[in-house]
ZAKOLTOR-540131 format. One record per residue (C-alpha): residue number from 1; residue in one letter; x, y, z. Coordinates in Angstrom, 2 decimals, always signed. Example, Ala and Ser with C-alpha at 12.3 -4.5 7.8 and 13.67 -1.06 7.14 Angstrom:
<sites>
<site><i>1</i><aa>a</aa><east>+12.30</east><north>-4.50</north><up>+7.80</up></site>
<site><i>2</i><aa>s</aa><east>+13.67</east><north>-1.06</north><up>+7.14</up></site>
</sites>
This chain:
<sites>
<site><i>1</i><aa>x</aa><east>+20.74</east><north>+39.76</north><up>-39.90</up></site>
<site><i>2</i><aa>x</aa><east>+22.53</east><north>+37.24</north><up>-37.72</up></site>
<site><i>3</i><aa>x</aa><east>+26.30</east><north>+37.86</north><up>-37.68</up></site>
<site><i>4</i><aa>x</aa><east>+27.15</east><north>+34.17</north><up>-38.11</up></site>
<site><i>5</i><aa>x</aa><east>+24.91</east><north>+33.99</north><up>-41.18</up></site>
<site><i>6</i><aa>x</aa><east>+26.56</east><north>+37.10</north><up>-42.63</up></site>
<site><i>7</i><aa>x</aa><east>+30.00</east><north>+35.55</north><up>-42.08</up></site>
<site><i>8</i><aa>x</aa><east>+28.93</east><north>+32.29</north><up>-43.76</up></site>
<site><i>9</i><aa>x</aa><east>+27.44</east><north>+34.07</north><up>-46.77</up></site>
<site><i>10</i><aa>x</aa><east>+30.52</east><north>+36.30</north><up>-47.04</up></site>
<site><i>11</i><aa>x</aa><east>+32.76</east><north>+33.24</north><up>-46.98</up></site>
<site><i>12</i><aa>x</aa><east>+30.64</east><north>+31.67</north><up>-49.75</up></site>
<site><i>13</i><aa>x</aa><east>+31.09</east><north>+34.79</north><up>-51.88</up></site>
<site><i>14</i><aa>x</aa><east>+34.86</east><north>+34.74</north><up>-51.32</up></site>
<site><i>15</i><aa>x</aa><east>+35.09</east><north>+31.06</north><up>-52.35</up></site>
<site><i>16</i><aa>x</aa><east>+32.91</east><north>+31.64</north><up>-55.42</up></site>
<site><i>17</i><aa>x</aa><east>+34.93</east><north>+34.72</north><up>-56.40</up></site>
<site><i>18</i><aa>x</aa><east>+38.19</east><north>+32.80</north><up>-56.06</up></site>
<site><i>19</i><aa>x</aa><east>+36.78</east><north>+29.88</north><up>-58.10</up></site>
<site><i>20</i><aa>x</aa><east>+36.01</east><north>+32.43</north><up>-60.81</up></site>
<site><i>21</i><aa>x</aa><east>+39.66</east><north>+33.54</north><up>-60.59</up></site>
<site><i>22</i><aa>x</aa><east>+38.57</east><north>+37.08</north><up>-59.83</up></site>
<site><i>23</i><aa>x</aa><east>+40.15</east><north>+39.56</north><up>-57.42</up></site>
<site><i>24</i><aa>x</aa><east>+38.15</east><north>+41.73</north><up>-55.05</up></site>
<site><i>25</i><aa>x</aa><east>+39.07</east><north>+44.72</north><up>-57.24</up></site>
<site><i>26</i><aa>x</aa><east>+37.71</east><north>+42.98</north><up>-60.35</up></site>
<site><i>27</i><aa>x</aa><east>+34.46</east><north>+41.91</north><up>-58.72</up></site>
<site><i>28</i><aa>x</aa><east>+33.82</east><north>+45.30</north><up>-57.15</up></site>
<site><i>29</i><aa>x</aa><east>+34.51</east><north>+47.04</north><up>-60.50</up></site>
<site><i>30</i><aa>x</aa><east>+32.06</east><north>+44.72</north><up>-62.27</up></site>
<site><i>31</i><aa>x</aa><east>+29.50</east><north>+45.34</north><up>-59.53</up></site>
<site><i>32</i><aa>x</aa><east>+29.90</east><north>+49.10</north><up>-60.01</up></site>
<site><i>33</i><aa>x</aa><east>+29.37</east><north>+48.75</north><up>-63.77</up></site>
<site><i>34</i><aa>x</aa><east>+26.17</east><north>+46.83</north><up>-62.93</up></site>
<site><i>35</i><aa>x</aa><east>+24.82</east><north>+49.59</north><up>-60.68</up></site>
<site><i>36</i><aa>x</aa><east>+26.07</east><north>+48.54</north><up>-57.21</up></site>
<site><i>37</i><aa>x</aa><east>+28.36</east><north>+51.11</north><up>-55.61</up></site>
<site><i>38</i><aa>x</aa><east>+30.62</east><north>+48.59</north><up>-53.85</up></site>
<site><i>39</i><aa>x</aa><east>+34.29</east><north>+49.38</north><up>-53.33</up></site>
<site><i>40</i><aa>x</aa><east>+36.98</east><north>+46.75</north><up>-52.91</up></site>
<site><i>41</i><aa>x</aa><east>+37.11</east><north>+47.64</north><up>-49.23</up></site>
<site><i>42</i><aa>x</aa><east>+33.34</east><north>+47.15</north><up>-48.86</up></site>
<site><i>43</i><aa>x</aa><east>+33.57</east><north>+43.81</north><up>-50.66</up></site>
<site><i>44</i><aa>x</aa><east>+36.36</east><north>+42.72</north><up>-48.30</up></site>
<site><i>45</i><aa>x</aa><east>+34.09</east><north>+43.58</north><up>-45.36</up></site>
<site><i>46</i><aa>x</aa><east>+31.20</east><north>+41.63</north><up>-46.91</up></site>
<site><i>47</i><aa>x</aa><east>+33.45</east><north>+38.60</north><up>-47.33</up></site>
<site><i>48</i><aa>x</aa><east>+34.32</east><north>+38.56</north><up>-43.62</up></site>
<site><i>49</i><aa>x</aa><east>+30.82</east><north>+39.41</north><up>-42.41</up></site>
<site><i>50</i><aa>x</aa><east>+31.55</east><north>+42.97</north><up>-41.26</up></site>
<site><i>51</i><aa>x</aa><east>+29.16</east><north>+44.66</north><up>-43.69</up></site>
<site><i>52</i><aa>x</aa><east>+25.56</east><north>+43.90</north><up>-44.52</up></site>
<site><i>53</i><aa>x</aa><east>+24.82</east><north>+42.51</north><up>-47.96</up></site>
<site><i>54</i><aa>x</aa><east>+21.84</east><north>+44.06</north><up>-49.74</up></site>
<site><i>55</i><aa>x</aa><east>+19.46</east><north>+42.13</north><up>-52.03</up></site>
<site><i>56</i><aa>x</aa><east>+20.49</east><north>+44.06</north><up>-55.14</up></site>
<site><i>57</i><aa>x</aa><east>+24.12</east><north>+43.21</north><up>-54.42</up></site>
<site><i>58</i><aa>x</aa><east>+23.29</east><north>+39.50</north><up>-54.13</up></site>
<site><i>59</i><aa>x</aa><east>+21.51</east><north>+39.64</north><up>-57.50</up></site>
<site><i>60</i><aa>x</aa><east>+24.49</east><north>+41.33</north><up>-59.17</up></site>
<site><i>61</i><aa>x</aa><east>+27.04</east><north>+38.97</north><up>-57.59</up></site>
<site><i>62</i><aa>x</aa><east>+24.98</east><north>+35.99</north><up>-58.80</up></site>
<site><i>63</i><aa>x</aa><east>+24.95</east><north>+37.42</north><up>-62.32</up></site>
<site><i>64</i><aa>x</aa><east>+28.66</east><north>+38.28</north><up>-62.44</up></site>
<site><i>65</i><aa>x</aa><east>+29.92</east><north>+35.02</north><up>-60.94</up></site>
<site><i>66</i><aa>x</aa><east>+27.34</east><north>+32.93</north><up>-62.85</up></site>
<site><i>67</i><aa>x</aa><east>+26.27</east><north>+31.01</north><up>-59.75</up></site>
<site><i>68</i><aa>x</aa><east>+22.95</east><north>+30.15</north><up>-58.13</up></site>
<site><i>69</i><aa>x</aa><east>+21.35</east><north>+31.80</north><up>-55.13</up></site>
<site><i>70</i><aa>x</aa><east>+21.88</east><north>+28.50</north><up>-53.31</up></site>
<site><i>71</i><aa>x</aa><east>+25.62</east><north>+28.78</north><up>-53.97</up></site>
<site><i>72</i><aa>x</aa><east>+25.66</east><north>+32.19</north><up>-52.32</up></site>
<site><i>73</i><aa>x</aa><east>+23.17</east><north>+31.61</north><up>-49.50</up></site>
<site><i>74</i><aa>x</aa><east>+24.08</east><north>+28.03</north><up>-48.56</up></site>
<site><i>75</i><aa>x</aa><east>+24.92</east><north>+28.06</north><up>-44.85</up></site>
</sites>
């Protein structure tokens, strides 16, 4: 995946998480409960575009944050 796209999507996730008034720890814990083994550190890397985001993680983030795919993938 293009690094600039990963950074943009990561930034979207950070904004959406903050709008939901959720910390990285809280989101990563909820992701783990939903079957995605994502630590707070991994989530921090996703948010700055340093770690790839997998399709199952996008699906879980969408569900937890109650947002659309467009909200996450809008670049």
